[in-house]
N, C-alpha and C positions, 0 to 999 in steps of 0.2 A: 589796440594799443601799439600799432605799428609793427606787429608781427608779420614776418614774411609768410606767404601762403605755403601750405604744406605741399610737398612734392606729390605729383600724380594722384591727387584726390585723397591722399591719406589724411586721417584726422589730425588736427593740431594737437600734439602730445600734451602740452600744458593744459589746454582746454579739456582734453580727455581726462587727465588726472583730476582736475578740479571737479568735473562732472561726476566721476566715480566717487570722489570723496563726499560730495554733496548728496549723491544718491544713497550712499551708505549712511550718512548722518540722518537723512530723511527716513530711511528704513528703520534705523534704531529708534528714532522718535515715534514713528508710527507704531512700532512694536510695543514701546513703553505705554503709549496711550491705550492701545487695544488691550494690553495686559491689565492695566489699571481699571478699565471699564469692565473687564470680565472678572476681576478679582479685587473688588474694592476693599475687602477686609485686609488685604496685604499692604495697603498703602502706608501703614504705620510700622511695618516690619523693617528691621535694620537692613536686611538684604535688599529690599526694594528701594529704600532710601539711598543706600550706597550705589545701587545701579543707576538711579535717577541722577545722583550727584556726578557719577562717572560720565554719564551721557552729557551732562552740562559741561563737564571738563573737556570732553571731546569736541563739543560745539565751539567752545571758546578757543581751543587749540587750532581748530580748523579756521576760525575767523582770523586769528593771528597769522596763520600760514598764508591765507589768501591775501591779506593785507600786505604782508611782506613780499609776496609774489608780484602784486600790482606795483608796489614801490620799485622792485627790481626791474620790472618791465619798463617803467617810466624812465628810470636812470639809464637802462640799456638803450632805449630809443634816443635819449639825449646824447649818449656816448657815440652811438652810430652816426648821428647827424654831425657831430663835431669831427668824427673820423673822416667822414666824406668831405666835409668842408676843408679839412686839412690835407685831403687826398692821401690819407693813411689807410693801409689795408685793415680790414676787419677780420679777426680770427674766426674761423668756423664758417666762412661764407665763400 
């Protein structure tokens, strides 16, 4: 997306944050599936249904966050290109 390389081999922070969030989401989903498989009688309990609904809400929220981040990165790339074209300084660089 036009991100500058991270200094001295350090991981790209936004990519790391996304990876951590996706790993957490995947872990939650995996735990939900494993629990359901091990305790099929609980699938109709209110607590389990609330847990599954909250997991879906987390996934939706993460999808929106990633979408917003991608949009931000695209706009930032365009802003930086215009700044360079106009020979204006770019804050933070």
